[in-house]
N, C-alpha and C positions, 0 to 999 in steps of 0.2 A: 397252828398246831400238828399239823405234817412234823414239825421237827421235835415237837415231845412224842409222838411218835414214834420215829424213826430213833429217838433217843432210849428208851424203853427197850426198843428194842436191842439196840446194842448193849445195853446194861444186862437184858436175860442172855444173849448171847455169850456174852465173857462168862457171863455165868457157868455155861452149862461147859464153854471150854474148860475151864477151873474143876469143873464138874471131871471131865474126859481125861484131862492132864492128872490129876491127885495119881490116882493108879500106878501114871507111867513111872514118879515119881519117890513113891513109897520106898523108901527102904535104901533108898542110894543117896550116893554123895550129891553134893550140890554141882560138883564139876559134870557126872554124870548127866543126872538130872539135867542141866541146860545139857548140853550134848544132843540129850534124849530129844527134848523141845525144838531145837533149834534145825537136827533132823526132820523133823516133822513140817518146816517152816512159819514156822509160829515167831512174829519178831521180836529183840530181847527187851521192849514192853513188857508185855505179857511174860515172857518166859520169868523176865524179876517178880515180875506180881504173884506169879505162880512159885516159884521159887524162896518168895517173900527178900526178896536181897533190893540192889538195886541195876538198872540197865547196865552201870557201870563194871561194876563185878561182872553180869555176864558176859558183856564180850571182852574183858580179862578171863574171865575163867573158855572160853570157846579161843582165844588168841595162845593162850597155854598149851590147850590138846591142840591146837595146831602146830605150834612149836612142838610139841613130842612126837608126831605125827611123823613132822618132814627130818627128826633123829633118829626114830627108827624105822625110814626108807633110805636112809643112809648108814644108816649101822650094816643094814642088814645087804646091801650092794656093797659096801668094803669085802665084806663078807664074804658074801658069794660072789656073783659071775663081774664083772667089769665091766663100766656102760661101751 
């Protein structure tokens, strides 16, 4: 009985999260949406559901974004002061 109640509560909370996240991802690319939702601390599974993609695709987008940030930092360092 308690498990049923907990499952119903979890289902409703998941729906609330999706509703609250909808304005954050509206008009954004999948990569931008994934980054915004990850910055909020949402798990990849939930981000995938909100963005209508897979957790593996979410991981790939986050990895690409992280790689891009590292390259930008390297370029800035080589153009600016040396470390």
